C-alpha positions as CSV (number, residue, x, y, z in Angstrom):
1,X,69.9,-11.2,18.3
2,X,69.2,-12.9,21.5
3,X,69.5,-11.8,25.1
4,X,70.7,-13.2,28.4
5,X,67.7,-14.9,30.1
6,X,67.4,-14.9,33.8
7,X,67.6,-18.4,35.3
8,X,64.8,-19.1,37.8
9,X,66.2,-20.0,41.2
10,X,63.6,-18.7,43.8
11,X,60.0,-17.5,43.9
12,X,61.2,-13.9,43.7
13,X,63.3,-14.4,40.5
14,X,60.3,-13.8,38.3
15,X,60.7,-10.1,39.2
16,X,63.9,-10.2,37.3
17,X,62.6,-11.7,34.1
18,X,63.0,-9.6,31.0
19,X,60.2,-7.2,30.5
20,X,60.7,-5.1,27.3
21,X,59.6,-1.5,27.0
22,X,56.0,-1.1,25.8
23,X,57.5,0.9,22.9
24,X,59.8,-2.0,21.8
25,X,56.9,-4.4,21.3
26,X,53.2,-4.0,20.7
27,X,51.3,-4.8,23.9
28,X,47.9,-6.4,24.1
29,X,46.3,-6.7,27.5
30,X,43.5,-9.2,28.5
31,X,41.2,-6.2,29.2
32,X,41.9,-4.9,25.6
33,X,40.6,-8.1,24.1
34,X,37.5,-8.1,26.2
35,X,36.8,-4.5,25.5
36,X,37.4,-4.9,21.8
37,X,34.8,-7.6,21.6
38,X,32.3,-5.6,23.8
39,X,32.6,-2.1,22.3
40,X,35.1,-0.8,19.8
41,X,34.7,2.8,20.8
42,X,35.5,2.0,24.5
43,X,38.5,0.0,23.3
44,X,39.7,2.8,21.1
45,X,39.6,5.3,24.0
46,X,41.0,3.0,26.7
47,X,43.5,0.7,24.9
48,X,47.3,1.4,25.1
49,X,47.3,0.7,21.3
50,X,45.0,3.8,20.9
51,X,44.2,6.6,23.3
52,X,45.1,4.8,26.5
53,X,42.8,6.9,28.7
54,X,41.4,6.6,32.2
55,X,38.9,8.9,33.9
56,X,40.1,11.7,36.2
57,X,39.0,10.9,39.8
58,X,38.2,14.6,40.4
59,X,35.8,14.6,37.5
60,X,34.2,11.1,37.4
61,X,35.1,9.8,40.9
62,X,36.3,6.2,41.2
63,X,34.8,2.8,40.2
64,X,34.6,1.6,43.8
65,X,34.3,-2.1,43.2
66,X,37.4,-2.2,41.1
67,X,39.2,0.2,43.3
68,X,38.4,-1.8,46.4
69,X,39.5,-5.0,44.7
70,X,42.8,-3.5,43.8
71,X,43.6,-2.8,47.5
72,X,42.6,-6.3,48.6
73,X,44.6,-7.9,45.8
74,X,47.7,-5.8,46.8
75,X,47.4,-6.8,50.5
76,X,47.2,-10.5,49.5
77,X,50.1,-10.1,47.1
78,X,52.3,-9.0,50.0
79,X,50.9,-11.6,52.3
80,X,51.9,-14.5,50.0
81,X,55.3,-13.1,48.9
82,X,57.7,-15.6,50.5
83,X,60.4,-12.9,51.0
84,X,58.0,-10.4,52.6
85,X,55.1,-12.4,54.3
86,X,53.6,-9.1,55.3
87,X,50.5,-8.8,57.5
88,X,47.6,-8.2,55.0
89,X,45.8,-6.1,57.5
90,X,48.7,-3.6,57.8
91,X,49.2,-3.6,54.0
92,X,45.5,-2.9,53.4
93,X,45.5,0.0,55.9
94,X,48.7,1.5,54.4
95,X,47.2,1.2,50.9
96,X,43.9,2.8,52.0
97,X,45.5,5.6,53.9
98,X,47.6,6.6,50.9
99,X,44.5,6.4,48.7
100,X,42.5,8.6,51.0
101,X,45.0,11.1,52.3
102,X,47.5,11.1,49.4
103,X,51.2,11.5,50.0
104,X,54.7,10.7,48.6
105,X,55.1,7.5,46.6
106,X,57.2,5.8,43.9
107,X,56.4,5.2,40.2
108,X,56.1,1.5,40.9
109,X,53.6,2.1,43.7
110,X,51.6,4.4,41.4
111,X,51.2,1.5,39.2
112,X,50.6,-1.2,41.8
113,X,48.3,1.1,44.0
114,X,46.2,2.1,41.0
115,X,47.0,5.8,41.3
116,X,47.5,6.5,37.6
117,X,44.4,8.8,37.5
118,X,45.8,11.2,40.1
119,X,48.2,13.0,37.8
120,X,51.3,12.4,40.0
121,X,53.7,15.3,40.4
122,X,57.3,14.3,40.0
123,X,59.7,15.5,42.7
124,X,63.5,16.1,42.5
125,X,64.4,12.9,44.4
126,X,62.6,10.8,41.8
127,X,59.5,10.2,44.0
128,X,56.0,11.5,43.2
129,X,53.3,13.4,45.1
130,X,49.7,12.2,44.7
131,X,46.5,13.7,46.0
132,X,44.2,11.7,48.1
133,X,40.5,10.9,47.4
134,X,39.5,13.1,50.3
135,X,40.7,16.1,48.3
136,X,40.0,14.8,44.8
137,X,36.4,13.5,44.9
138,X,33.7,16.0,44.2
139,X,31.6,14.8,47.2
140,X,33.9,12.8,49.4
141,X,31.8,10.8,51.9
142,X,34.2,10.4,54.8
143,X,31.8,8.3,56.8
144,X,31.3,5.9,53.9
145,X,35.0,5.5,53.2
146,X,35.7,4.9,56.9
147,X,33.3,2.0,56.6
148,X,35.1,0.8,53.5
149,X,38.4,1.0,55.5
150,X,36.9,-1.2,58.3
151,X,35.5,-3.6,55.8
152,X,38.9,-4.3,54.2
153,X,40.5,-4.6,57.6
154,X,37.9,-7.1,58.7
155,X,38.2,-9.1,55.5
156,X,42.0,-9.3,55.8
157,X,41.8,-10.3,59.5
158,X,39.5,-13.2,58.5
159,X,41.8,-14.1,55.6
160,X,44.7,-14.7,57.9
161,X,42.7,-17.3,59.8
162,X,41.3,-18.8,56.6
163,X,44.7,-19.2,55.0
164,X,46.1,-21.0,58.1
165,X,43.2,-23.5,58.0
166,X,42.8,-24.1,54.2
167,X,46.1,-23.3,52.3
168,X,47.4,-26.6,50.8
169,X,49.9,-25.3,48.4
170,X,53.3,-23.6,48.1
171,X,53.9,-20.4,46.1
172,X,56.4,-21.0,43.3
173,X,56.3,-17.6,41.7
174,X,55.0,-14.3,43.1
175,X,52.7,-11.9,41.2
176,X,54.6,-10.2,38.4
177,X,54.1,-8.5,35.1
178,X,54.4,-10.8,32.1
179,X,55.1,-10.1,28.5
180,X,55.1,-13.1,26.1
181,X,55.0,-13.1,22.3
182,X,51.7,-14.1,20.6
183,X,52.2,-17.1,18.4
184,X,50.4,-18.5,15.3
185,X,49.3,-22.1,15.0
186,X,52.8,-23.1,13.9
187,X,54.4,-21.5,16.9
188,X,55.9,-18.5,15.1
189,X,55.7,-15.0,16.7
190,X,53.3,-12.4,15.4
191,X,55.0,-9.2,14.0
192,X,53.0,-6.1,13.1
193,X,53.8,-2.5,12.2
194,X,53.4,-0.3,15.2
195,X,51.1,2.7,14.4
196,X,51.4,4.4,17.7
197,X,53.3,7.8,17.9
198,X,56.6,7.0,19.5
199,X,58.2,9.1,22.2
200,X,60.7,11.6,20.9
201,X,63.6,9.9,22.7
202,X,62.7,6.4,21.4
203,X,65.2,4.7,19.2
204,X,64.8,1.2,17.6
205,X,67.0,-1.6,19.0
206,X,67.4,-4.4,16.5
207,X,69.7,-6.4,18.8
208,X,67.2,-7.1,21.6
209,X,65.3,-10.3,21.3
210,X,64.1,-13.6,22.9
211,X,64.0,-17.3,22.0
212,X,61.4,-16.5,19.3
213,X,63.6,-13.9,17.5
214,X,64.3,-10.2,17.5
215,X,61.8,-7.8,19.2
216,X,61.8,-5.8,16.0
217,X,63.2,-5.7,12.5
218,X,63.1,-3.6,9.3
219,X,61.5,-4.8,6.1
220,X,59.9,-3.6,2.9
221,X,60.7,-0.8,0.4
222,X,60.1,1.9,3.1
223,X,62.1,0.2,5.8
224,X,59.0,-0.2,8.1
225,X,59.7,-1.5,11.6
226,X,57.9,-4.7,12.5
227,X,57.6,-5.5,16.2
228,X,56.7,-8.6,18.1
229,X,53.1,-8.4,19.4
230,X,53.0,-9.5,23.1
231,X,50.2,-10.6,25.4
232,X,50.7,-8.6,28.6
233,X,49.2,-8.5,32.1
234,X,49.9,-9.2,35.7
235,X,50.3,-12.9,36.4
236,X,48.9,-14.1,39.7
237,X,50.6,-16.4,42.0
238,X,51.9,-19.7,40.5
239,X,51.4,-22.5,43.0
240,X,52.0,-26.2,43.4
241,X,49.3,-28.1,45.2
242,X,50.6,-30.6,47.7
243,X,48.0,-33.3,47.2
244,X,48.5,-33.8,43.5
245,X,51.9,-32.1,42.7
246,X,50.3,-30.1,39.9
247,X,50.9,-26.5,39.0
248,X,48.4,-23.7,38.5
249,X,47.4,-20.1,39.3
250,X,45.7,-18.6,42.4
251,X,43.5,-15.6,41.6
252,X,41.6,-13.5,44.1
253,X,38.4,-11.8,43.3
254,X,36.2,-9.6,45.6
255,X,32.5,-9.8,45.1
256,X,29.3,-8.5,46.7
257,X,27.6,-11.8,45.9
258,X,29.2,-15.2,46.5
259,X,27.0,-18.2,45.5
260,X,26.8,-20.9,42.8
261,X,25.9,-18.4,40.1
262,X,29.1,-16.5,40.7
263,X,31.2,-19.4,39.5
264,X,29.1,-20.4,36.5
265,X,31.5,-18.6,34.1
266,X,34.5,-20.7,35.0
267,X,34.2,-23.5,32.4
268,X,34.6,-21.0,29.5
269,X,36.4,-18.1,31.2
270,X,38.7,-16.7,28.6
271,X,41.0,-14.8,30.9
272,X,41.7,-18.0,32.9
273,X,42.6,-20.0,29.8
274,X,44.7,-17.2,28.4
275,X,46.7,-16.7,31.6
276,X,47.4,-20.5,31.7
277,X,48.6,-20.3,28.1
278,X,50.7,-17.2,28.8
279,X,52.2,-18.7,32.0
280,X,53.2,-21.8,30.1
281,X,54.9,-19.7,27.4
282,X,56.8,-17.7,30.1
283,X,57.9,-20.9,31.7
284,X,59.2,-22.3,28.4
285,X,61.0,-19.0,27.6
286,X,62.9,-18.7,30.9
287,X,63.2,-22.3,31.9
288,X,61.1,-22.0,35.0
289,X,60.7,-25.1,37.3
290,X,57.1,-25.7,36.0
291,X,56.3,-26.3,32.4
292,X,52.6,-27.0,32.5
293,X,50.0,-24.9,34.2
294,X,46.8,-27.0,34.4
295,X,44.3,-25.1,36.6
296,X,43.3,-21.7,38.1
297,X,41.9,-21.5,41.5
298,X,39.3,-18.7,41.6
299,X,39.1,-17.4,45.1
300,X,35.9,-15.5,45.7
301,X,36.1,-13.1,48.7
302,X,32.7,-11.9,49.9
303,X,32.8,-8.2,50.8
304,X,31.9,-8.9,54.4
305,X,33.5,-10.6,57.5
306,X,32.2,-12.6,60.4
307,X,30.3,-10.6,63.1
308,X,27.2,-10.9,65.2
309,X,23.9,-11.1,63.3
310,X,22.0,-8.0,62.4
311,X,19.3,-7.2,64.9
312,X,15.9,-6.1,63.4
313,X,13.6,-3.4,64.8
314,X,11.6,-6.3,66.2
315,X,14.5,-7.3,68.4
316,X,14.9,-10.5,66.5
317,X,18.1,-11.5,64.6
318,X,17.9,-11.2,60.9
319,X,17.7,-14.4,58.9
320,X,18.8,-12.8,55.6
321,X,21.3,-14.9,53.6
322,X,22.2,-12.1,51.1
323,X,22.4,-9.0,53.3
324,X,26.2,-8.2,53.7
325,X,25.3,-6.5,57.0
326,X,24.1,-9.9,58.3
327,X,27.4,-11.6,57.8
328,X,27.3,-13.9,60.8
329,X,28.5,-17.4,61.5
330,X,26.7,-20.3,63.2
331,X,28.8,-19.7,66.4
332,X,28.1,-16.0,66.5
333,X,24.4,-16.6,65.7
334,X,24.0,-19.1,68.5
335,X,25.8,-16.8,71.0
336,X,23.4,-14.0,70.1
337,X,20.4,-16.2,70.6
338,X,21.6,-17.0,74.1
339,X,22.6,-13.4,74.8
340,X,19.1,-12.2,73.9
341,X,17.4,-15.0,75.8
342,X,15.8,-16.4,72.6
343,X,16.6,-20.1,73.1
344,X,12.9,-21.0,73.6
345,X,12.0,-19.1,70.5
346,X,14.8,-20.8,68.5
347,X,13.7,-24.2,69.7
348,X,10.2,-23.6,68.3
349,X,11.0,-21.7,65.1
350,X,11.8,-23.8,62.0
351,X,13.0,-20.8,60.0
352,X,15.5,-19.8,62.6
353,X,16.7,-23.4,62.9
354,X,16.9,-23.6,59.1
355,X,19.1,-20.4,59.0
356,X,21.3,-21.8,61.7
357,X,21.7,-25.1,59.8
358,X,22.6,-23.2,56.6
359,X,25.3,-21.3,58.5
360,X,26.7,-24.6,59.7
361,X,26.8,-25.9,56.1
362,X,28.3,-22.8,54.7
363,X,31.1,-22.5,57.2
364,X,34.1,-20.5,56.0
365,X,33.1,-20.7,52.4
366,X,30.4,-18.1,53.1
367,X,33.2,-15.6,53.2
368,X,35.9,-17.2,51.0
369,X,35.2,-19.8,48.4
370,X,37.8,-21.4,46.3
371,X,36.9,-23.2,43.0
372,X,39.3,-24.9,40.7
373,X,38.9,-24.8,36.9
374,X,41.1,-27.0,34.8
375,X,42.3,-26.6,31.2
376,X,43.9,-29.4,29.1
377,X,46.6,-28.8,26.5
378,X,44.1,-28.5,23.6
379,X,42.1,-25.8,25.5
380,X,45.3,-23.8,26.2
381,X,46.5,-24.2,22.6
382,X,43.1,-23.0,21.2
383,X,43.3,-20.0,23.5
384,X,46.6,-19.0,21.9
385,X,45.1,-19.4,18.4
386,X,42.1,-17.1,19.3
387,X,44.5,-14.6,20.8
388,X,46.5,-14.5,17.6
389,X,43.3,-14.0,15.5
390,X,42.0,-11.2,17.8
391,X,45.4,-9.5,17.8
392,X,45.5,-9.4,14.0
393,X,42.0,-7.9,14.0
394,X,42.8,-5.2,16.5
395,X,46.0,-4.2,14.7
396,X,44.5,-4.1,11.2
397,X,42.8,-0.7,11.3
398,X,39.4,-2.0,12.5
399,X,36.3,0.1,12.1
400,X,35.5,1.9,15.4
401,X,31.9,2.2,16.5
402,X,29.9,2.0,19.7
403,X,27.8,-1.0,20.8
404,X,25.0,0.4,22.9
405,X,23.4,-2.2,25.2
406,X,20.9,-2.3,28.1
407,X,23.6,-3.9,30.3
408,X,25.7,-2.9,33.3
409,X,28.9,-2.7,31.2
410,X,27.4,-0.1,28.9
411,X,25.2,1.8,31.5
412,X,28.2,2.1,33.8
413,X,30.9,2.5,31.2
414,X,33.7,5.0,32.3
415,X,33.3,6.6,28.9
416,X,29.5,6.8,28.8
417,X,29.4,10.7,29.0
418,X,31.7,11.4,26.0
419,X,30.1,8.5,24.1
420,X,26.6,10.1,24.5
421,X,28.1,13.4,23.5
422,X,29.7,11.8,20.4
423,X,26.4,10.3,19.3
424,X,24.5,13.6,19.7
425,X,27.1,15.6,17.8
426,X,28.4,17.5,20.9
427,X,32.0,18.3,21.7
428,X,33.1,14.9,23.0
429,X,36.8,15.6,22.3
430,X,36.9,18.4,24.9
431,X,35.3,16.0,27.4
432,X,38.0,13.4,26.7
433,X,40.7,16.1,27.1
434,X,39.3,17.6,30.3
435,X,37.9,14.5,32.0
436,X,40.5,11.8,31.3
437,X,44.3,11.3,31.6
438,X,46.8,8.9,30.1
439,X,47.0,5.5,31.9
440,X,50.3,5.6,33.8
441,X,51.0,1.8,33.8
442,X,50.1,0.6,30.3
């Protein structure tokens, strides 16, 4: 019934932890939960438990903020991998060039690079050919994407300096895909009947299991197959802080706005609590060297990097605090004042002096800001109970309906066009067939 579990002996060992096929368990991703609660139609079209669709790039383009964040996240993953320690600038440029120009890649890179919407073409040697955005996008703006390339490069150059000045932790586990059983309040795993259409070559394996029991079993008069329901996702870096010897997760997020409002969600952030719960389950299952994950560090990366202040048409330096093009520092601002011969103006201008003082106070956190959010054992346990209740709801033939809102998530939904068509009685099924593809990595 059980299986041989990999003993953790190095930060890279988590790559070797058992990760069952998505067909041998019923997967529930963090994004599935959020989408289910936001709009059931979007969930039905995007969830791997249902249609599992993503938009084709050549039809709908890309969602640039998410796309950009994927590249930055990948560069930092390689930077912090203790066996690789790659230059994040070089990794970002390689990622971007493959995205833009296309080329030959592997199935793992298709998943990690976010290339599942490119309809990869399998080659005889087991690799895949993918098209680049320069060919796929209906109106590829080469100048804009060149700026995006430079933006990522500048951010990663600054990050290397920042990490050297501020990192006060060691990486215990690198980023990796996790798959842990969802438990009820008594600690028993959830089993449900899988209603997906199985691949033709799939066969049940009743011998595979984990510490909670078999992955699947037969029961009932019709010998239905019940499978473990797993919480799945990509676990960020597990770290140990030097100053308190406590364990937690480091998560990177890119943002066009980095201020106090950006972090207001942290106290009740459901994904943060769930990942701490899941990381703790994983540690218990495989006897990892940490048993309690107490915090997540949210690292906000402002989509900008230090440079000289923006010069206005008047010849004066901009004093804007929110304009990404004015991403200067106190030192660069002062140097520009002297270069332009504006020292006398500066000495007599309270607004200019105030902006300089603000830059001094901001320091490095204007570009990278780390905030800890802690969860106690009760909070982590409650997250697991909520996860169980939501999983039962999602797998119990819920009614599927849209939830129109005057909000960004609805107005910019990747399924907005077929949703509008469905509401008006138009042929939305053809739109889904022509404009979307199966998600490669879920």
